[in-house]
Structures are given as structure tokens and as C-alpha cells.
C-alpha positions as CSV (number, residue, x, y, z in Angstrom):
1,M,68.3,28.0,-80.9
2,N,69.0,26.7,-77.3
3,A,71.6,23.9,-77.3
4,F,73.6,22.0,-74.7
5,N,77.5,22.7,-74.8
6,I,79.2,20.0,-73.0
7,R,82.8,20.8,-71.8
8,V,85.3,18.3,-70.3
9,Y,88.3,19.3,-68.2
10,G,91.2,17.6,-66.3
11,I,92.6,18.2,-62.9
12,L,96.2,17.2,-63.0
13,K,98.3,17.1,-59.8
14,D,102.1,17.1,-60.3
15,E,104.5,15.6,-57.9
16,H,104.7,19.0,-56.0
17,D,101.2,18.9,-55.1
18,R,100.3,21.6,-57.6
19,I,97.1,21.8,-59.8
20,L,97.7,22.5,-63.7
21,V,95.7,25.6,-64.9
22,T,95.3,27.2,-68.4
23,D,95.4,30.9,-68.9
24,E,93.8,31.7,-72.2
25,N,92.9,34.7,-74.3
26,I,89.4,33.5,-75.9
27,R,88.2,36.1,-78.3
28,G,89.7,38.8,-76.3
29,M,88.4,37.9,-72.9
30,L,91.1,36.6,-70.4
31,V,90.2,33.3,-68.6
32,T,91.8,31.0,-66.0
33,K,90.5,27.5,-66.1
34,F,91.4,23.8,-66.0
35,P,92.8,22.4,-69.1
36,G,90.0,20.7,-71.5
37,G,87.5,21.9,-74.0
38,G,84.6,20.7,-76.0
39,L,83.0,17.3,-76.4
40,E,82.9,16.3,-80.1
41,F,79.8,14.5,-81.6
42,G,80.6,10.6,-81.6
43,E,83.0,10.8,-78.5
44,G,82.6,9.9,-74.7
45,P,83.9,12.2,-72.1
46,K,86.8,10.2,-71.2
47,D,87.8,10.1,-74.7
48,C,87.4,14.0,-74.9
49,I,89.7,14.6,-72.2
50,I,92.4,12.2,-73.3
51,R,92.3,14.0,-76.8
52,E,92.4,17.6,-75.3
53,F,95.5,16.8,-73.2
54,K,97.1,15.3,-76.4
55,E,96.1,18.2,-78.5
56,E,96.9,21.3,-76.1
57,L,99.7,19.7,-74.1
58,N,101.1,17.1,-76.2
59,L,100.6,15.0,-73.0
60,D,99.4,11.5,-72.6
61,I,97.2,10.8,-69.5
62,E,95.1,8.3,-67.8
63,V,91.5,9.2,-66.3
64,V,91.8,8.3,-62.8
65,A,88.3,9.1,-61.6
66,H,85.1,11.3,-61.9
67,F,85.5,14.5,-59.9
68,Y,82.7,16.6,-60.5
69,T,79.6,17.3,-63.1
70,T,77.7,20.8,-63.4
71,D,74.8,20.4,-61.2
72,F,73.2,24.0,-61.8
73,F,72.3,26.0,-64.7
74,Q,75.2,28.0,-66.4
75,M,74.7,29.9,-69.5
76,S,77.7,30.1,-71.7
77,A,79.8,33.1,-71.4
78,F,80.5,33.0,-75.1
79,N,77.0,32.1,-76.4
80,K,73.9,32.9,-74.6
81,N,71.9,30.5,-76.4
82,H,73.9,27.6,-74.8
83,Q,73.7,26.0,-71.5
84,I,77.0,24.6,-70.4
85,I,77.4,21.3,-68.8
86,S,81.1,20.9,-67.5
87,I,82.5,17.3,-66.5
88,Y,85.6,17.0,-64.6
89,Y,87.8,14.2,-64.1
90,T,91.0,13.8,-61.9
91,V,93.8,12.8,-64.4
92,K,97.4,11.5,-64.3
93,A,100.4,12.0,-66.7
94,L,101.5,9.0,-68.4
95,S,104.6,11.2,-70.1
96,T,106.7,13.6,-69.0
97,F,105.8,17.4,-69.1
98,N,107.4,18.7,-72.3
99,F,105.1,21.9,-72.6
100,P,106.2,25.4,-71.5
101,V,105.0,26.3,-68.0
102,S,105.1,29.8,-66.7
103,D,104.8,31.2,-63.0
104,I,102.9,34.2,-64.3
105,P,99.5,34.2,-65.4
106,F,98.9,35.0,-69.1
107,N,102.3,34.9,-69.9
108,F,102.1,34.2,-73.8
109,T,104.9,33.6,-75.9
110,E,105.7,35.3,-79.1
111,E,104.4,32.3,-81.2
112,Q,101.3,32.3,-78.9
113,L,100.6,36.0,-79.6
114,R,101.1,35.1,-83.4
115,Q,98.5,32.4,-82.9
116,F,96.1,34.7,-81.5
117,E,96.2,37.0,-84.4
118,Q,95.4,34.1,-86.7
119,T,92.7,32.3,-84.4
120,G,91.6,34.7,-81.9
121,E,92.9,32.4,-79.1
122,C,96.1,31.5,-77.2
123,E,96.9,29.8,-74.0
124,S,99.6,29.2,-71.4
125,F,99.9,26.9,-68.7
126,R,101.1,27.1,-65.1
127,F,100.5,25.3,-61.8
128,I,98.9,26.6,-58.9
129,P,99.8,25.0,-55.4
130,L,97.0,22.9,-54.1
131,K,97.4,24.5,-50.5
132,E,96.7,27.9,-52.5
133,M,93.6,26.7,-54.4
134,D,90.4,28.1,-54.1
135,G,87.7,29.4,-56.5
136,T,89.1,32.8,-56.9
137,K,91.9,31.4,-59.0
138,F,89.4,31.0,-61.9
139,T,87.4,33.0,-64.0
140,L,84.3,30.9,-65.0
141,P,81.4,30.1,-62.3
142,I,81.9,26.3,-62.7
143,D,85.8,26.3,-62.2
144,K,85.2,28.6,-59.5
145,V,83.1,25.7,-57.8
146,V,85.6,23.1,-58.5
147,G,88.4,25.3,-57.3
148,E,86.3,25.4,-54.1
149,M,85.9,21.7,-53.9
150,L,89.8,21.4,-54.2
151,K,90.5,23.8,-51.4
152,L,88.0,21.9,-49.1
153,G,89.8,18.6,-50.1
154,I,86.4,17.1,-51.7
155,N,87.3,14.3,-54.1
156,N,90.8,14.5,-53.8
């Protein structure tokens, strides 16, 4: 059955003009992407990104503005019967960062690796300076578009 999979992501810039990204091992596929996740039934996109940041980073955020919504066909990398629609918002932290940040991609802690053994997924977080941002920093096609938009200064 063909279905839509709606994903919601946050673009968080810190005080040093760096953008937060997540490096994830999703079912054995290494992916660099923006923080966020799937829209749940009965939830609005803004509520989704607020929930995702709280769940993944224990970080309270405010949605500042809509940044981009997918405007082309994209099949899911994980389910060939799903079309992906991604919504991106710029967000602002309302609390201090209290999650581990690495300078190295896919730098998983022992705890994160144990989580991978149980769930098939784990993630680590890092910042990329905005001046170094471009689409090559990301794995998935829609994130690549957003990375290029950030590089060109579109919407930021």
C-alpha cells in the first residue's frame, strides 16, 4: 500500500553560528540529518518538532518560522511504498543544552551502542558552522536541499 510519511525537522543555530545535526545509525544505515522525526496522528507539525526535540535532546524549543517543505517527489529510503514529505522549521532553544555534543561524526557512546543493540537505532549530535554548510554534509536528498538553502542564505 502506498502511503505518505510526513517528517518534521528543526534547524537550530547556536550562539556561535553553528547548525545542529544528528548522526544516526538507522537499521545499519549511517545517516547525517537535521534533528526531528515522524509526525504522529492527531499532532500538528509544530507540536511534532517540539516533541521530537524534547524526546531526543531533552531540550525545550520555540518554533520561530517555517523554513521549507518538500516540493518534489521523494521515495522513502527505508520503505519503497512511502512518499516522504518533510517540513523544516527554524527553532530556538528555550533551555540550556544538556545533551552530549561531539566534534566527530557518528561518535557513539557505549550507552548509545547498547541502545542500538536493543532498538536498531542510535544517534549522536554535533554542530556544523553555518559558513561550512552545504548539501554534501547530509545523507538524505531533502536534507541536501535544505543544506544548500542554508549555504545560499535562503530563509536564514
